N, C-alpha and C positions, 0 to 999 in steps of 0.2 A: 475353242469358241464356245464349246457348252459350258465350260468352267466359268466363263465371263458372263455368260448369260445367266449361269444360276447365281451369281454373286449379285447381278444387277437386280434379279428377281427378289432377293434377298432383301436389298438395299433400298428398292424403291418406295415401300412403306414407310419408312422412317424419313427419306426424304420429302416425301408427300407431307409427312406429320410435321416435319419442321417448317415446309412452308407454310401449312395452314396456320401455326402458331405465329409465324411471323407475321401472316395477312391479319390474323386477330389482333396482335400486338401493335399493327400500323392503325387498324381501324379504332381501336379503342385510345390510341396515342391523338388521332384524328378529333374523335369524340371530345377527349380532354379538352383540346385546343379549341374547340367551336365552344365548350361550356366555359373556360376561362375568357373569351373574347365577348361571350353573351353577359358574363357578369360586370366585366370591365366596362362595356357600354351603358349596361344598368346603372352601376355606381355612379359614373361620370354625369351621366344624365339627369340622376337625382341629384347630383352635387350641384350642377349648373341650374337647374330649376330652383334649387334651394338657396343659391347665392342671388338669383335674379329678384326671388320673392322677397328675403331679407332686405335687400336692397331698396326694394320698392316701400316697404314698410317704413325704413329709415328716412329715406328723403321724402317719399311721397305725403307721409303723416308725421312722423314724431319730430325729426330734425326742425321742419319750417315752425313747429308750435312749442319748439323747447320742452318736450317732454322726455323723459329718460324710461328704460326697461331695467330688468334686474340683472344679475350676474355681470361678467366683464363686458357685455354690450353697455349696460347701465353706466359702467365706470367711465367707458368711453365717451358716452354722450354727456355724462355729468362735466366731465373734465372738458369737453368741446364746448358746452355751453357757458363755462366758468373762465377759460382760457383762450378759446377761438383757436387753438391748434386744429389741424386737419383731422376730422373723423378716423378718414383712411389710415393716417400715420397711427392714431391711438390705439385702433382696432388692432394693427400689428403689434405695436409695442406692449401692449398689455396682455395679449394672448401669448407672448413669448414664452413665459415661464410654465404655462400650463403645457404647452407643446412640448417643451424639454420633458415636463413630468410625463406627459402621455407617452414620449420615447421612450424613457424608463419604464414605465408601469404597464403599458399595453403592447404597442409593438412599432417596429419602425414604419410598415406599412400605414397603419393608422395616424401616426404623427406626419409621415408624407402626404397623405391624403389631405389631413387638417390643415397643413401649411399652404397646400395649393388652393383649398375652399376659402381660408381666410385671406390669403393674397387676393384671390379672384373677387373677394365681397369688397376688399378695399378698393381694387380697381374699379368694380362695378360703382360704388358710391361716388368715386371722383370723377369718373367718365360718364356714365350713363346720365343723361337728362331729364330724371324722372318728372313726372308732373305733380305738382301739389294739388292733392284732391279736395280738401276741405279744410277750413278752419273752426269747424264744430268741434269743441273739446271732446265731448262724449264720442262721437264718432273716430276722432283720431285716436282717441284710448281703445276703443274696441277693435277697429279695423288696422290700425298699426299694431297693433298687439298680434291680431290675428295673421297679418303678413310674415311678420317677423318670426311668429312660431311655426308659420308653414315651414318658413326657410330653414330653421333651426332642425325640424322634426325630419324634412326631407334630407338634409344633409348627416344626419344620423342614419337615416335608411341607407344613405350610400356609403357607410362606414367611416365616418368623419364626423369633426364638430367644427362650428364655425364660432363658438363660444365655449371657452375652455373651464368654466365653472364646475360642470360635471365630472370633468377628470379630477379636480382637486376634491370634489365630494365624495367619489368613489375610492380615491385614494386615502382619505383622513377617516372615513368610515370602517375601513379593514381593521384599525387599529383601536376601535370605539365599539361601545354599544349604541350609538346613535346610528340614525340611519340616514341614507344619501339625502333623503327629503330634508331630514332635520339641519343639515349642514348648508343646504341651499337656502333653505328659509331664515336661517340666521344670517347667511351672508347678504340676503337682500334685505333684511330689516336694517342693519347698517347702512347699506346703500342708500334707502328710501328715507333713513332718520337723517343723514347727511343732506339729502336732496332738501328736505323740510327746512334745513336750517340754512343752504347756500341758495337755495330757489324761493320757494314758497311752501307752505302746507298745501295750497290747493294745487298745485303742480306735482306734489309729492302724492297727495292723493289720487289724481288721475294716473300718474304713473303707476302706481299699485294695481289699477285697473287693467292698465296696458300687460302689466306683468301676468296678470290673472288670466287675461285673454290668451297671452302667448303661451303661457305654461299649459292651459287646456287645449290649445290647437296643438302642441306638440305632442300631447298623450294621443290626442286623435288620429294624427299622422302616424305614430308608431301603433297604432290599432291597439291601445290600451296598455303596452307595455311598461310596466312599473321599473323600479331600480333593478331588481332581480327577476330572471326569467328562468321557469321550470321547461326544459327541454326533453320529451320522449321521444326516441327515434327506433322506430322499426325497420329493420334493414337486412337483407341476406348478407350484407359485408359487414355484419358488424365487430369483427376482430379489427378489421382496418379502421372503421369509424372509432373504435375503442383507442387503438394506438394515436391516432389523430388527436383526439380528446385530451389524452393524457401527455403525449409527447409536445406536440405544436402548440394546444392552447396552456397546457399545464393545468388543466381541471381535474377534478376527481369524478367519479361516476359510480352508478350503482347498475348491476346487470340483473334483469328480471329472466327467469327461463320460462318461455312461452309458447303457445301455438296458434297457427294460423286459424282463424275463424270462417265464418261465411262469407261469402262474396259471390260475384256473378257466377262464378264456375262451381260453387258449391263450397261444401266443408274440405279444409286439408288439415292432414295430418301432420304436416311438417313442423317440426321442432325450431324455435328461431329464439337468440337472444333480444331482448328489449333493454335499450340503454335509456337512463335518465340520468340527467346533469342540471346543475344550477349555474348560470352564468349572469354578468352584468348585461344591461342593455346594450352597451357598446359593443360587446361580442357576438351580438346575434348575427349580424351580417356577415362576419367571418366564419361562424360556425356553419350558418346555413351553406355557404358557399362550398366550404370544404368538403361538406356532406354530398352536397350535389355533385362535386367532382368524382366523390368515389361512388356515389350510387345515386343517380338521377332518379331512380325509382322508389328511394327510400320514405317512407311515410314519416312525418313530424308532425308533431303535436307541442303546442307552446302555450305558458300559462303564466298569468302574472303572479308574482310572490313579491309582497312588500317588503319583505326583510327576510335575514336568515340568521340562526344561531348556530355555533359550532362549526365544525368542518374548515374548509380551506380556501371557501369563496372569497372572504375579506383579507385573508392572511398573507398571501402570496400574490406576486405582481404575475401580469400576463406574461407567457414567453413570448418572443419576439418570433416573427414568421421566419 
């Protein structure tokens, strides 16, 4: 009996420790599950709001007045005006090549969410009876562009696109010295030139105003995020975040050795690794989601970067999730 008691006394600390570890692992798993659910709700809410806003801009302003926008949406509107083919069908049809490119170059999740968003937009345009707001050409140009740009921006913040032009521009810019903005501008100049020839110069000029309003609104919705974003991450889980950026996103990074500074609790002498990486704005949602999953308390700073030279940002496709 004494022998059994001695063995039990020796084993008890180990049993308690294993139970504590199991409890901690369960709590961490539950926390990760809650974070994933929170991110899912946020992304799809933004996507839904984006679809509704873009649909309102199209049916409430642009379509009734024969105006177009830039990008794939502009091609769809122009084709609809000339042929009478359903805009819903054209939106899906013209975005298919860009969705395939997004699947290959960005990720399966990005492509899947974009398919859902574009399909939802097509359904919204076909099924929702949006009211026609005004026939004033200036108001149509400005507010049609505003609501369409709001929709595009919210969709990007939700981790997808409802206009595939930017996917193509980012892909092409990786093998050229031109920026993403240069490609988008060239693409849209061609569209508006065709609109001036097929429709009228007046419609083309108003459509350019629509495009400018939409593009400025997108930038505003994205809080000033340009083609590339520099991200600085301060976290006690820097090793896990480093592995995630390298292995899941396929991105390079720079690690600085730092020390925590002053805060509410005074100065800390704890050394910490500070991570810096450069990504495209289509990757921002995925990066922040993954960082929050690893460390909800991570400190993240983002800054706009107009363009990059050297490195691997433009040269390699994004890894699939």
